[in-house]
All heavy atoms as an XYZ file, in Angstrom:
966
protein
N       0.844     -1.164     -0.001
C      -0.002     -0.004      0.003
C       0.894      1.236      0.002
O       2.006      1.219      0.487
C      -0.898     -0.025      1.225
C      -1.939      1.041      1.197
S      -3.327      0.813      2.322
C      -3.963     -0.744      1.815
N       0.358      2.311     -0.540
C       1.128      3.537     -0.674
C       0.308      4.716     -0.134
O      -0.887      4.802     -0.360
C       1.459      3.819     -2.168
C       2.198      5.115     -2.342
C       2.207      2.671     -2.773
N       0.983      5.606      0.580
C       0.409      6.891      0.967
C       1.091      7.921      0.119
O       2.294      7.866     -0.127
C       0.659      7.192      2.442
C       0.188      8.575      2.845
C      -1.038      8.897      3.305
C       0.930      9.784      2.765
N      -1.112     10.251      3.547
C       0.096     10.816      3.209
C       2.212     10.119      2.351
C       0.500     12.150      3.266
C       2.626     11.432      2.402
C       1.767     12.432      2.870
N       0.334      8.896     -0.367
C       0.922      9.963     -1.143
C       0.119     11.224     -1.042
O      -0.991     11.232     -0.500
N       0.679     12.299     -1.560
C      -0.048     13.563     -1.589
C       0.328     14.326     -2.842
O       1.431     14.201     -3.375
C       0.215     14.388     -0.334
S       1.923     14.831     -0.076
N      -0.646     15.070     -3.328
C      -0.463     15.882     -4.532
C      -1.090     17.253     -4.292
O      -1.947     17.415     -3.440
C      -1.105     15.230     -5.790
C      -0.472     13.921     -6.116
C      -2.614     15.083     -5.611
N      -0.632     18.200     -5.073
C      -1.237     19.535     -5.078
C      -1.145     20.070     -6.495
O      -0.584     19.435     -7.392
C      -0.482     20.474     -4.116
O       0.708     20.944     -4.709
N      -1.670     21.244     -6.679
C      -1.572     21.917     -7.979
C      -0.113     22.071     -8.370
O       0.249     22.083     -9.521
C      -2.259     23.287     -7.865
C      -2.149     24.105     -9.097
C      -1.261     25.115     -9.341
C      -2.951     23.994    -10.262
N      -1.468     25.655    -10.586
C      -2.506     24.974    -11.186
C      -4.001     23.160    -10.644
C      -3.081     25.136    -12.446
C      -4.565     23.347    -11.889
C      -4.094     24.310    -12.778
N       0.775     22.156     -7.378
C       2.188     22.418     -7.617
C       3.024     21.169     -7.832
O       4.234     21.272     -8.055
C       2.777     23.215     -6.448
C       2.079     24.502     -6.226
N       2.243     25.602     -7.029
C       1.155     24.861     -5.302
C       1.468     26.592     -6.614
N       0.801     26.158     -5.566
N       2.436     19.992     -7.721
C       3.199     18.775     -7.952
C       2.904     17.675     -6.939
O       1.879     17.682     -6.269
N       3.843     16.756     -6.849
C       3.689     15.573     -6.012
C       4.588     15.693     -4.788
O       5.737     16.091     -4.897
C       4.051     14.287     -6.813
C       3.936     13.049     -5.962
C       3.154     14.175     -8.047
N       4.055     15.318     -3.639
C       4.837     15.263     -2.416
C       5.440     13.891     -2.242
O       5.679     13.173     -3.214
N       5.655     13.509     -1.024
C       6.245     12.188     -0.731
C       5.299     11.063     -1.097
O       4.083     11.212     -1.021
C       6.579     12.080      0.759
C       7.770     12.909      1.149
O       8.405     13.540      0.323
N       8.079     12.887      2.424
N       5.894      9.936     -1.461
C       5.186      8.664     -1.541
C       5.785      7.780     -0.460
O       6.996      7.632     -0.382
C       5.393      8.004     -2.903
C       4.701      8.638     -4.107
C       5.081      7.890     -5.385
C       3.194      8.627     -3.925
N       4.937      7.219      0.368
C       5.410      6.360      1.463
C       4.844      4.970      1.282
O       3.629      4.793      1.163
C       4.978      6.945      2.803
N       5.722      3.993      1.214
C       5.279      2.602      1.159
C       4.883      2.169      2.550
O       5.611      2.408      3.507
C       6.387      1.691      0.628
C       6.721      1.830     -0.845
C       7.827      0.850     -1.223
C       5.515      1.602     -1.726
N       3.748      1.520      2.651
C       3.246      1.063      3.931
C       3.271     -0.452      3.964
O       2.792     -1.101      3.041
C       1.812      1.570      4.176
C       1.833      3.093      4.297
C       1.218      0.988      5.417
C       1.159      3.788      3.214
N       3.838     -0.966      5.029
C       3.912     -2.412      5.208
C       2.775     -2.827      6.127
O       2.650     -2.302      7.234
C       5.270     -2.809      5.785
C       6.411     -2.234      4.986
N       6.779     -2.722      3.777
C       7.225     -1.191      5.240
C       7.784     -2.012      3.303
N       8.073     -1.061      4.171
N       1.942     -3.729      5.662
C       0.826     -4.200      6.471
C      -0.366     -3.273      6.403
O      -0.487     -2.443      5.521
N      -1.228     -3.413      7.362
C      -2.472     -2.647      7.417
C      -2.198     -1.267      8.015
O      -1.428     -1.130      8.961
C      -3.512     -3.400      8.270
C      -3.848     -4.724      7.601
C      -4.763     -2.549      8.483
C      -4.671     -5.632      8.463
N      -2.849     -0.246      7.466
C      -2.689      1.097      8.011
C      -3.657      1.264      9.190
O      -4.859      1.268      9.017
C      -2.979      2.171      6.962
C      -2.060      2.043      5.764
C      -2.818      3.560      7.570
C      -2.332      3.044      4.683
N      -3.076      1.382     10.359
C      -3.858      1.657     11.560
C      -3.878      3.160     11.788
O      -3.168      3.904     11.110
C      -3.229      0.964     12.786
O      -1.915      1.535     12.977
C      -3.128     -0.538     12.590
N      -4.655      3.595     12.749
C      -4.670      5.012     13.096
C      -3.279      5.474     13.499
O      -2.816      6.544     13.079
C      -5.678      5.283     14.229
C      -5.604      6.723     14.692
C      -7.082      4.938     13.799
N      -2.587      4.674     14.304
C      -1.237      5.040     14.736
C      -0.295      5.177     13.550
O       0.504      6.114     13.471
C      -0.692      4.027     15.732
C      -1.423      4.079     17.070
O      -1.863      5.165     17.466
O      -1.552      2.999     17.701
N      -0.379      4.229     12.601
C       0.471      4.293     11.408
C       0.138      5.523     10.591
O       1.019      6.192     10.050
C       0.293      3.050     10.541
C       1.255      1.953     10.833
C       1.189      0.906      9.733
C       1.997     -0.320     10.120
N       1.917     -1.368      9.118
N      -1.142      5.847     10.481
C      -1.551      7.000      9.704
C      -0.983      8.284     10.288
O      -0.437      9.128      9.580
C      -3.083      7.075      9.600
C      -3.567      8.232      8.769
C      -3.267      8.305      7.407
C      -4.305      9.259      9.326
C      -3.684      9.367      6.631
C      -4.733     10.335      8.550
C      -4.416     10.383      7.206
O      -4.831     11.440      6.445
N      -1.084      8.428     11.596
C      -0.520      9.620     12.251
C       1.001      9.658     12.064
O       1.567     10.716     11.790
C      -0.914      9.656     13.744
C      -0.138     10.730     14.496
C      -2.423      9.894     13.895
N       1.654      8.500     12.162
C       3.107      8.439     11.913
C       3.437      8.858     10.479
O       4.411      9.589     10.244
C       3.653      7.034     12.166
C       3.685      6.676     13.636
O       3.561      7.582     14.494
O       3.803      5.462     13.942
N       2.639      8.398      9.517
C       2.871      8.738      8.112
C       2.763     10.249      7.926
O       3.598     10.864      7.273
C       1.870      8.007      7.194
C       2.206      6.515      7.164
C       1.868      8.593      5.792
C       1.103      5.648      6.596
N       1.732     10.852      8.515
C       1.581     12.306      8.419
C       2.761     13.019      9.068
O       3.310     13.972      8.504
C       0.267     12.753      9.057
C      -1.017     12.315      8.376
C      -2.232     12.757      9.165
C      -1.084     12.825      6.941
N       3.161     12.550     10.243
C       4.270     13.166     10.972
C       5.561     13.108     10.153
O       6.306     14.082     10.080
C       4.486     12.432     12.321
O       3.294     12.536     13.085
C       5.635     13.034     13.093
N       5.793     11.968      9.502
C       7.050     11.767      8.765
C       7.043     12.390      7.369
O       8.107     12.632      6.818
C       7.324     10.270      8.644
C       7.596      9.594      9.970
C       7.568      8.076      9.888
O       7.509      7.526      8.768
O       7.581      7.441     10.952
N       5.862     12.651      6.793
C       5.825     13.025      5.387
C       5.149     14.345      5.040
O       5.454     14.920      3.996
C       5.130     11.916      4.581
C       5.932     10.667      4.536
O       6.905     10.551      3.802
N       5.555      9.684      5.363
N       4.265     14.804      5.867
C       3.456     15.964      5.463
C       4.259     17.249      5.346
O       4.177     17.949      4.343
C       2.287     16.132      6.426
C       1.078     16.860      5.887
C       0.615     16.311      4.548
C      -0.053     16.827      6.892
N       5.072     17.552      6.352
C       5.846     18.790      6.292
C       6.826     18.776      5.116
O       6.929     19.756      4.356
C       6.604     19.024      7.600
C       7.354     20.346      7.605
C       8.034     20.623      8.940
O       7.937     19.822      9.875
O       8.684     21.669      9.016
N       7.544     17.667      4.949
C       8.492     17.556      3.830
C       7.763     17.679      2.492
O       8.253     18.294      1.552
C       9.245     16.229      3.915
C      10.317     16.089      2.867
C      11.089     14.786      2.992
O      11.128     14.198      4.093
O      11.662     14.361      1.987
N       6.575     17.093      2.419
C       5.789     17.156      1.185
C       5.370     18.594      0.855
O       5.430     19.002     -0.296
C       4.559     16.264      1.288
O       4.940     14.908      1.339
N       4.963     19.349      1.875
C       4.569     20.732      1.611
C       5.759     21.551      1.105
O       5.597     22.423      0.250
C       3.955     21.408      2.852
O       4.906     21.425      3.913
C       2.691     20.706      3.301
N       6.949     21.239      1.612
C       8.148     21.915      1.125
C       8.455     21.530     -0.316
O       8.789     22.388     -1.144
C       9.347     21.599      2.028
C       9.260     22.151      3.459
C      10.398     21.609      4.308
C       9.219     23.667      3.470
N       8.345     20.224     -0.639
C       8.589     19.755     -2.006
C       7.642     20.417     -3.004
O       8.017     20.692     -4.142
C       8.375     18.238     -2.109
C       9.517     17.404     -1.686
C       9.186     15.946     -1.944
C      10.330     15.042     -1.571
N       9.980     13.632     -1.781
N       6.413     20.637     -2.559
C       5.391     21.181     -3.432
C       5.354     22.711     -3.399
O       4.496     23.325     -4.019
C       4.027     20.606     -3.098
C       3.939     19.105     -3.346
S       2.309     18.402     -3.020
C       2.238     18.463     -1.227
N       6.277     23.315     -2.631
C       6.351     24.769     -2.497
C       5.030     25.379     -2.044
O       4.595     26.415     -2.573
C       6.818     25.417     -3.817
C       8.218     25.036     -4.159
O       9.101     25.040     -3.313
N       8.423     24.657     -5.403
N       4.402     24.740     -1.079
C       3.147     25.284     -0.548
C       3.445     26.334      0.501
O       4.359     26.171      1.304
C       2.296     24.158      0.065
C       1.856     23.058     -0.892
C       1.027     22.026     -0.146
C       1.077     23.614     -2.067
N       2.672     27.389      0.488
C       2.863     28.417      1.508
C       2.107     27.999      2.765
O       1.721     26.859      2.918
C       2.402     29.780      0.987
C       0.933     29.777      0.570
O       0.165     28.878      0.993
O       0.539     30.687     -0.174
N       1.875     28.909      3.646
C       1.218     28.613      4.919
C      -0.267     28.332      4.759
O      -0.894     27.792      5.652
C       1.419     29.785      5.901
C       2.868     29.987      6.292
C       3.432     28.818      7.073
O       2.734     28.286      7.940
O       4.584     28.435      6.795
N      -0.866     28.716      3.647
C      -2.301     28.583      3.474
C      -2.651     27.424      2.536
O      -2.899     27.610      1.361
C      -2.891     29.889      2.949
C      -2.762     31.009      3.955
C      -3.507     32.245      3.505
O      -4.523     32.107      2.813
O      -3.069     33.325      3.894
N      -2.672     26.241      3.100
C      -3.079     25.054      2.346
C      -4.005     24.236      3.240
O      -4.051     24.426      4.446
C      -1.869     24.222      1.886
C      -0.989     23.753      2.984
C       0.089     24.416      3.511
C      -1.092     22.532      3.727
N       0.642     23.679      4.530
C      -0.057     22.512      4.681
C      -1.965     21.437      3.669
C       0.130     21.451      5.564
C      -1.771     20.391      4.544
C      -0.731     20.405      5.480
N      -4.755     23.349      2.596
C      -5.693     22.499      3.337
C      -5.408     21.052      2.971
O      -5.031     20.742      1.852
C      -7.130     22.820      2.967
C      -7.591     24.195      3.378
S      -9.268     24.532      2.839
C     -10.175     23.735      4.138
N      -5.613     20.185      3.954
C      -5.445     18.743      3.740
C      -6.787     18.166      3.305
O      -7.809     18.410      3.931
C      -4.983     18.083      5.030
C      -4.787     16.573      4.991
C      -3.664     16.203      4.029
C      -4.493     16.052      6.381
N      -6.747     17.415      2.218
C      -7.952     16.728      1.763
C      -7.751     15.245      2.037
O      -6.763     14.645      1.620
C      -8.183     16.955      0.277
C      -9.383     16.208     -0.241
C      -9.533     16.358     -1.742
O      -8.758     17.047     -2.404
N     -10.537     15.703     -2.270
N      -8.684     14.656      2.740
C      -8.659     13.223      3.015
C      -9.927     12.629      2.410
O     -10.800     13.346      1.964
C      -8.605     12.958      4.523
C      -7.431     13.670      5.178
C      -7.411     13.447      6.662
O      -6.622     12.676      7.137
N      -8.273     14.147      7.401
N     -10.031     11.296      2.455
C     -11.190     10.687      1.822
C     -12.204     10.102      2.797
O     -12.990      9.242      2.442
C     -10.764      9.621      0.812
C     -10.066      8.457      1.464
O      -9.958      8.400      2.694
N      -9.599      7.523      0.668
N     -12.191     10.567      4.033
C     -13.127     10.113      5.064
C     -12.985      8.638      5.430
O     -13.911      8.035      5.947
C     -14.576     10.429      4.694
C     -14.884     11.887      4.822
O     -14.321     12.558      5.679
N     -15.728     12.406      3.976
N     -11.846      8.063      5.160
C     -11.573      6.738      5.684
C     -11.675      6.851      7.195
O     -11.284      7.878      7.775
C     -10.138      6.349      5.267
C      -9.757      4.957      5.726
O      -9.493      4.811      6.937
O      -9.726      4.046      4.899
N     -12.177      5.833      7.897
C     -12.343      5.955      9.349
C     -11.095      6.417     10.093
O     -11.192      7.201     11.026
C     -12.771      4.549      9.764
C     -13.471      4.007      8.568
C     -12.727      4.582      7.387
N      -9.923      5.963      9.679
C      -8.710      6.382     10.394
C      -8.380      7.855     10.193
O      -7.626      8.435     10.928
C      -7.542      5.480     10.049
C      -6.996      5.613      8.660
C      -5.941      4.582      8.403
C      -6.174      3.675      7.243
N      -7.382      3.020      7.000
N      -8.982      8.481      9.181
C      -8.752      9.908      8.936
C      -9.576     10.789      9.858
O      -9.262     11.974     10.006
C      -9.103     10.270      7.484
C      -8.265      9.577      6.475
N      -8.587      9.578      5.141
C      -7.126      8.860      6.568
C      -7.694      8.887      4.464
N      -6.778      8.444      5.323
N     -10.633     10.251     10.442
C     -11.566     11.101     11.178
C     -11.808     10.644     12.617
O     -12.670     11.182     13.285
C     -12.912     11.204     10.421
C     -13.514      9.826     10.147
C     -12.741     11.974      9.121
C     -14.872      9.841      9.492
N     -11.047      9.693     13.110
C     -11.244      9.191     14.468
C     -10.651     10.145     15.498
O      -9.942     11.084     15.165
C     -10.637      7.775     14.650
C     -11.375      6.764     13.790
C      -9.162      7.772     14.375
N     -10.926      9.850     16.760
C     -10.519     10.732     17.866
C      -9.026     10.994     17.920
O      -8.606     12.043     18.355
C     -11.012     10.159     19.192
C     -12.501     10.243     19.342
C     -12.940      9.700     20.678
C     -14.461      9.741     20.773
N     -14.939      9.171     22.004
N      -8.201     10.064     17.544
C      -6.756     10.275     17.636
C      -6.246     11.179     16.493
O      -5.337     11.965     16.696
C      -6.016      8.937     17.598
C      -4.526      9.111     17.781
C      -3.812      7.822     18.021
C      -2.374      8.107     18.333
N      -1.637      6.947     18.729
N      -6.820     11.036     15.323
C      -6.346     11.805     14.172
C      -6.761     13.268     14.256
O      -5.943     14.162     13.999
C      -6.892     11.198     12.871
O      -6.568      9.804     12.840
C      -6.287     11.864     11.653
N      -7.992     13.531     14.607
C      -8.471     14.924     14.674
C      -7.643     15.795     15.603
O      -7.214     16.883     15.217
C      -9.957     14.958     15.051
C     -10.848     14.646     13.894
C     -12.307     14.875     14.286
C     -13.194     14.711     13.081
N     -14.592     15.028     13.393
N      -7.387     15.358     16.845
C      -6.557     16.205     17.731
C      -5.140     16.402     17.193
O      -4.562     17.483     17.329
C      -6.524     15.438     19.044
C      -7.677     14.519     19.007
C      -7.905     14.220     17.560
N      -4.569     15.373     16.563
C      -3.237     15.504     15.976
C      -3.249     16.624     14.946
O      -2.380     17.510     14.950
C      -2.784     14.189     15.340
C      -1.585     14.336     14.464
C      -0.317     14.423     15.028
C      -1.709     14.421     13.086
C       0.814     14.596     14.229
C      -0.595     14.588     12.283
C       0.677     14.675     12.847
N      -4.208     16.594     14.032
C      -4.288     17.615     12.991
C      -4.546     18.995     13.579
O      -3.943     19.983     13.145
C      -5.385     17.254     11.995
C      -5.102     15.993     11.172
C      -6.347     15.566     10.393
C      -3.915     16.149     10.245
N      -5.383     19.063     14.599
C      -5.652     20.351     15.253
C      -4.408     20.877     15.968
O      -4.098     22.068     15.873
C      -6.807     20.205     16.246
C      -8.142     20.024     15.553
C      -9.251     19.626     16.515
O      -9.010     19.201     17.633
N     -10.491     19.774     16.066
N      -3.688     20.011     16.657
C      -2.459     20.426     17.350
C      -1.400     20.931     16.373
O      -0.621     21.822     16.710
C      -1.880     19.287     18.198
C      -2.742     18.994     19.404
O      -3.520     19.820     19.853
N      -2.596     17.774     19.924
N      -1.374     20.339     15.178
C      -0.421     20.762     14.159
C      -0.932     21.942     13.340
O      -0.269     22.390     12.401
C      -0.103     19.588     13.228
S       0.769     18.245     14.023
N      -2.133     22.411     13.689
C      -2.773     23.520     12.984
C      -2.944     23.237     11.488
O      -2.707     24.108     10.633
C      -2.012     24.818     13.224
C      -2.019     25.254     14.669
C      -1.288     26.552     14.876
C      -1.392     27.111     16.254
N      -1.205     26.327     17.391
N      -3.343     22.006     11.199
C      -3.586     21.594      9.811
C      -5.086     21.679      9.560
O      -5.877     21.003     10.208
C      -3.068     20.165      9.555
C      -1.548     20.123      9.739
C      -3.468     19.696      8.167
C      -0.957     18.744      9.712
N      -5.441     22.547      8.626
C      -6.848     22.707      8.275
C      -7.243     21.572      7.321
O      -6.530     21.290      6.356
C      -7.075     24.066      7.618
C      -8.516     24.404      7.448
C      -8.723     25.826      6.970
O      -7.752     26.594      6.837
O      -9.887     26.166      6.712
N      -8.380     20.953      7.594
C      -8.837     19.823      6.791
C     -10.069     20.228      6.003
O     -11.023     20.802      6.553
C      -9.162     18.602      7.693
C      -9.685     17.442      6.865
C      -7.935     18.187      8.488
N     -10.049     19.954      4.733
C     -11.172     20.234      3.859
C     -12.306     19.276      4.177
O     -12.093     18.063      4.246
C     -10.735     20.061      2.398
C     -11.765     20.325      1.302
C     -12.175     21.775      1.290
C     -11.200     19.922     -0.041
N     -13.501     19.816      4.415
C     -14.659     18.961      4.630
C     -14.928     18.201      3.328
O     -14.884     18.787      2.245
C     -15.882     19.804      5.016
C     -15.744     20.498      6.340
C     -15.729     19.521      7.514
O     -16.440     18.496      7.469
O     -14.985     19.792      8.478
N     -15.190     16.903      3.467
C     -15.295     16.077      2.280
C     -16.451     15.123      2.409
O     -16.701     14.563      3.472
C     -13.975     15.305      2.101
C     -13.775     14.838      0.708
C     -13.735     13.533      0.277
C     -13.575     15.614     -0.467
N     -13.530     13.478     -1.064
C     -13.421     14.754     -1.545
C     -13.506     16.986     -0.700
C     -13.212     15.180     -2.850
C     -13.298     17.422     -1.999
C     -13.147     16.523     -3.043
N     -17.152     14.912      1.316
C     -18.288     13.991      1.307
C     -17.793     12.542      1.398
O     -16.837     12.166      0.711
C     -19.085     14.153      0.006
C     -19.698     15.536     -0.237
C     -20.257     15.613     -1.648
C     -20.777     15.806      0.782
N     -18.476     11.712      2.181
C     -18.117     10.294      2.216
C     -18.353      9.658      0.848
O     -19.229     10.082      0.100
C     -19.054      9.695      3.253
C     -19.713     10.818      3.934
C     -19.561     12.033      3.073
N     -17.571      8.659      0.548
C     -17.743      7.889     -0.679
C     -17.674      8.751     -1.943
O     -18.430      8.521     -2.888
C     -19.061      7.111     -0.657
C     -19.269      6.241      0.563
C     -18.215      5.152      0.684
O     -17.805      4.560     -0.311
N     -17.754      4.917      1.890
N     -16.788      9.725     -1.974
C     -16.700     10.604     -3.142
C     -15.301     10.557     -3.742
O     -14.726     11.585     -4.097
C     -17.076     12.028     -2.760
O     -16.278     12.495     -1.720
N     -14.748      9.345     -3.867
C     -13.380      9.215     -4.367
C     -13.238      9.724     -5.798
O     -12.153     10.117     -6.201
C     -12.922      7.762     -4.304
O     -13.824      6.946     -5.021
C     -12.810      7.276     -2.884
N     -14.338      9.733     -6.559
C     -14.242     10.215     -7.929
C     -13.917     11.694     -8.011
O     -13.460     12.182     -9.039
C     -15.539      9.911     -8.689
C     -16.766     10.518     -8.037
O     -16.816     10.552     -6.795
O     -17.679     10.932     -8.767
N     -14.077     12.410     -6.924
C     -13.772     13.845     -6.896
C     -12.387     14.132     -6.326
O     -11.946     15.276     -6.319
C     -14.811     14.580     -6.032
C     -16.249     14.471     -6.498
C     -17.175     15.124     -5.480
C     -16.431     15.097     -7.856
N     -11.703     13.128     -5.847
C     -10.424     13.305     -5.189
C      -9.298     13.308     -6.220
O      -9.076     12.307     -6.907
C     -10.211     12.189     -4.168
C      -9.082     12.476     -3.216
O      -8.154     13.205     -3.551
N      -9.144     11.889     -2.042
N      -8.544     14.405     -6.354
C      -7.491     14.500     -7.381
C      -6.428     13.410     -7.305
O      -5.873     13.018     -8.318
C      -6.879     15.869     -7.159
C      -7.853     16.633     -6.354
C      -8.642     15.638     -5.570
N      -6.126     12.909     -6.110
C      -5.064     11.915     -6.004
C      -5.462     10.590     -6.654
O      -4.608      9.776     -6.998
C      -4.590     11.710     -4.547
C      -3.185     11.096     -4.555
C      -5.576     10.848     -3.772
C      -2.444     11.188     -3.259
N      -6.741     10.386     -6.865
C      -7.193      9.153     -7.527
C      -6.595      9.047     -8.924
O      -6.387      7.959     -9.428
C      -8.715      9.082     -7.564
C      -9.362      8.926     -6.210
C      -8.895      7.713     -5.423
O      -8.646      6.653     -6.026
O      -8.762      7.825     -4.196
N      -6.293     10.201     -9.555
C      -5.635     10.173    -10.872
C      -4.235      9.569    -10.753
O      -3.800      8.828    -11.642
C      -5.569     11.575    -11.451
C      -6.941     12.121    -11.731
O      -7.773     11.473    -12.333
N      -7.202     13.331    -11.258
N      -3.512      9.907     -9.681
C      -2.187      9.334     -9.477
C      -2.281      7.846     -9.232
O      -1.519      7.061     -9.792
C      -1.472     10.025     -8.318
C      -0.090      9.477     -7.948
C       0.878      9.538     -9.121
C       0.468     10.230     -6.753
N      -3.231      7.416     -8.374
C      -3.369      5.981     -8.101
C      -3.733      5.230     -9.372
O      -3.231      4.124     -9.614
C      -4.423      5.732     -7.034
C      -4.171      6.376     -5.708
C      -5.106      6.863     -4.857
C      -2.908      6.606     -5.054
N      -4.521      7.379     -3.732
C      -3.152      7.242     -3.833
C      -1.580      6.347     -5.398
C      -2.160      7.603     -2.942
C      -0.579      6.729     -4.524
C      -0.859      7.337     -3.316
N      -4.589      5.807    -10.204
C      -4.956      5.167    -11.463
C      -3.746      5.027    -12.383
O      -3.545      3.985    -13.019
C      -6.060      5.996    -12.152
O      -6.385      5.430    -13.393
N      -2.935      6.056    -12.432
C      -1.713      6.016    -13.250
C      -0.767      4.929    -12.759
O      -0.213      4.169    -13.554
C      -1.020      7.384    -13.228
C       0.250      7.526    -14.058
C      -0.052      7.297    -15.532
C       0.867      8.879    -13.845
N      -0.594      4.837    -11.436
C       0.265      3.786    -10.885
C      -0.271      2.406    -11.212
O       0.475      1.497    -11.588
C       0.412      3.949     -9.371
C       1.233      5.148     -8.900
C       1.194      5.235     -7.377
C       2.662      5.092     -9.394
N      -1.586      2.224    -11.095
C      -2.204      0.930    -11.429
C      -1.975      0.568    -12.880
O      -1.746     -0.585    -13.224
C      -3.715      0.951    -11.144
C      -4.041      0.787     -9.683
O      -3.151      0.346     -8.923
O      -5.176      1.106     -9.296
N      -2.035      1.565    -13.753
C      -1.883      1.326    -15.187
C      -0.421      1.045    -15.548
O      -0.130      0.177    -16.364
C      -2.369      2.549    -15.980
O      -3.724      2.804    -15.636
C      -2.255      2.322    -17.471
N       0.493      1.774    -14.931
C       1.902      1.739    -15.339
C       2.754      0.670    -14.651
O       3.805      0.318    -15.178
C       2.535      3.115    -15.108
C       1.925      4.222    -15.955
C       2.185      4.026    -17.440
O       3.274      3.563    -17.818
O       1.280      4.327    -18.229
N       2.336      0.207    -13.497
C       3.154     -0.761    -12.780
C       2.537     -2.148    -12.913
O       1.453     -2.400    -12.392
C       3.323     -0.390    -11.291
C       3.968      0.985    -11.163
C       4.172     -1.442    -10.569
C       4.092      1.486     -9.758
N       3.215     -3.049    -13.637
C       2.674     -4.389    -13.814
C       2.494     -5.115    -12.479
O       3.225     -4.880    -11.520
C       3.745     -5.105    -14.651
C       4.645     -4.045    -15.169
C       4.509     -2.860    -14.257
N       1.501     -5.996    -12.423
C       1.213     -6.729    -11.190
C       2.425     -7.447    -10.625
O       2.651     -7.432     -9.423
C       0.085     -7.743    -11.422
C      -1.331     -7.179    -11.404
C      -2.327     -8.257    -11.807
C      -1.675     -6.617    -10.046
N       3.219     -8.057    -11.498
C       4.375     -8.826    -11.007
C       5.438     -7.925    -10.362
O       6.244     -8.393     -9.567
C       4.993     -9.690    -12.121
C       5.599     -8.908    -13.263
C       4.622     -8.558    -14.378
O       3.415     -8.810    -14.237
O       5.086     -8.005    -15.397
N       5.431     -6.647    -10.675
C       6.404     -5.726    -10.076
C       5.907     -5.142     -8.756
O       6.657     -4.546     -8.003
C       6.710     -4.574    -11.044
C       7.210     -5.034    -12.386
C       8.614     -4.704    -12.562
C       9.015     -5.204    -13.954
N      10.340     -5.005    -14.270
N       4.627     -5.305     -8.445
C       4.059     -4.723     -7.246
C       4.454     -5.495     -5.989
O       4.304     -5.000     -4.890
C       2.526     -4.658     -7.345
C       2.090     -3.711     -8.432
C       0.602     -3.630     -8.517
N       0.231     -3.010     -9.786
C      -1.003     -2.842    -10.164
N      -1.983     -3.240     -9.405
N      -1.259     -2.279    -11.319
N       4.934     -6.710     -6.140
C       5.299     -7.523     -4.987
C       6.720     -7.245     -4.507
O       7.065     -7.539     -3.383
C       5.116     -9.015     -5.282
C       3.684     -9.338     -5.630
N       2.661     -9.269     -4.717
C       3.114     -9.687     -6.789
C       1.533     -9.602     -5.290
N       1.774     -9.838     -6.540
N       7.529     -6.670     -5.382
C       8.895     -6.298     -5.012
C       8.859     -4.825     -4.602
O       8.772     -3.926     -5.448
C       9.837     -6.525     -6.192
C      11.262     -6.199     -5.866
O      11.552     -5.272     -5.135
N      12.176     -6.965     -6.430
N       8.921     -4.579     -3.293
C       8.729     -3.215     -2.795
C       9.771     -2.238     -3.307
O       9.474     -1.091     -3.574
C       8.715     -3.238     -1.268
C       7.477     -3.902     -0.744
C       7.469     -3.941      0.755
C       6.175     -4.599      1.196
N       6.294     -5.599      2.162
N      11.007     -2.691     -3.470
C      12.061     -1.805     -3.970
C      11.773     -1.377     -5.396
O      11.867     -0.195     -5.738
C      13.440     -2.508     -3.880
O      13.645     -2.948     -2.541
C      14.551     -1.589     -4.322
N      11.415     -2.338     -6.238
C      11.106     -2.043     -7.650
C       9.858     -1.181     -7.735
O       9.818     -0.188     -8.460
C      10.927     -3.352     -8.455
C      10.443     -3.065     -9.861
C      12.228     -4.135     -8.497
N       8.832     -1.543     -6.949
C       7.589     -0.765     -6.952
C       7.851      0.690     -6.590
O       7.389      1.600     -7.263
C       6.580     -1.380     -5.989
C       5.291     -0.609     -5.897
C       4.282     -0.854     -6.794
C       5.110      0.368     -4.932
C       3.087     -0.131     -6.740
C       3.935      1.088     -4.859
C       2.922      0.840     -5.769
N       8.607      0.909     -5.530
C       8.879      2.277     -5.084
C       9.651      3.039     -6.138
O       9.341      4.202     -6.420
C       9.642      2.271     -3.762
C       9.824      3.663     -3.186
C      10.414      3.636     -1.807
C      10.498      5.044     -1.249
N      10.999      5.055      0.109
N      10.656      2.405     -6.736
C      11.451      3.089     -7.770
C      10.547      3.499     -8.942
O      10.614      4.640     -9.410
C      12.570      2.174     -8.255
C      13.489      2.816     -9.294
C      14.687      1.958     -9.658
N      14.473      0.536     -9.716
C      13.953     -0.127    -10.772
N      13.581      0.544    -11.849
N      13.804     -1.425    -10.753
N       9.702      2.583     -9.414
C       8.828      2.904    -10.537
C       7.795      3.967    -10.142
O       7.534      4.896    -10.899
C       8.115      1.626    -11.038
C       9.134      0.645    -11.635
C       7.062      1.969    -12.098
C       8.569     -0.726    -11.957
N       7.227      3.842     -8.954
C       6.208      4.786     -8.497
C       6.771      6.193     -8.393
O       6.133      7.159     -8.838
C       5.640      4.342     -7.144
N       7.978      6.332     -7.877
C       8.598      7.652     -7.757
C       8.904      8.209     -9.136
O       8.664      9.388     -9.394
C       9.864      7.591     -6.868
C       9.444      7.339     -5.421
C      10.699      8.851     -6.991
C      10.577      7.028     -4.483
N       9.383      7.354    -10.039
C       9.685      7.819    -11.388
C       8.413      8.311    -12.083
O       8.408      9.384    -12.694
C      10.308      6.686    -12.202
C      10.686      7.073    -13.607
C      11.338      5.929    -14.349
C      11.648      6.353    -15.767
N      12.093      5.227    -16.574
N       7.337      7.554    -11.945
C       6.070      7.951    -12.584
C       5.536      9.230    -11.984
O       5.099     10.134    -12.690
C       5.023      6.817    -12.439
C       5.422      5.624    -13.313
C       3.623      7.306    -12.804
C       4.622      4.381    -13.039
N       5.600      9.329    -10.662
C       4.991     10.487     -9.992
C       5.775     11.782    -10.207
O       5.242     12.866    -10.035
C       4.831     10.213     -8.495
O       6.083     10.137     -7.866
N       7.033     11.688    -10.597
C       7.820     12.885    -10.822
C       7.878     13.290    -12.272
O       8.456     14.320    -12.610
C       9.259     12.725    -10.284
O       9.870     11.579    -10.892
C       9.250     12.573     -8.774
N       7.307     12.489    -13.149
C       7.277     12.845    -14.577
C       6.112     13.709    -14.919
O       5.147     13.838    -14.302
C       7.235     11.597    -15.450
C       8.602     10.902    -15.478
O       9.609     11.512    -15.187
N       8.593      9.656    -15.790
């Protein structure tokens, strides 16, 4: 599984996730990747985080973390993935990375980064 972020200005970090994403893993992913991603994408102080209302995005542990970090979250309709811009990146990765290459994490990450930066 992969976590990633995009903006009008480009692509931020892609993080490979081993196993199931729990709330704790999700908060760790944000802690390790969000600030660096905003710098990569040259975002100023006024940006909003868009999530897809997955339960781990809106539970009691995630909300206080985002509030403490002063991260504004865009209100989003449940089950509206067709409106989420990052779905275009996931679709591209699905199309460009053959199934047999998805099991080798090193190869997958190399290809995913190459695709996302083109």
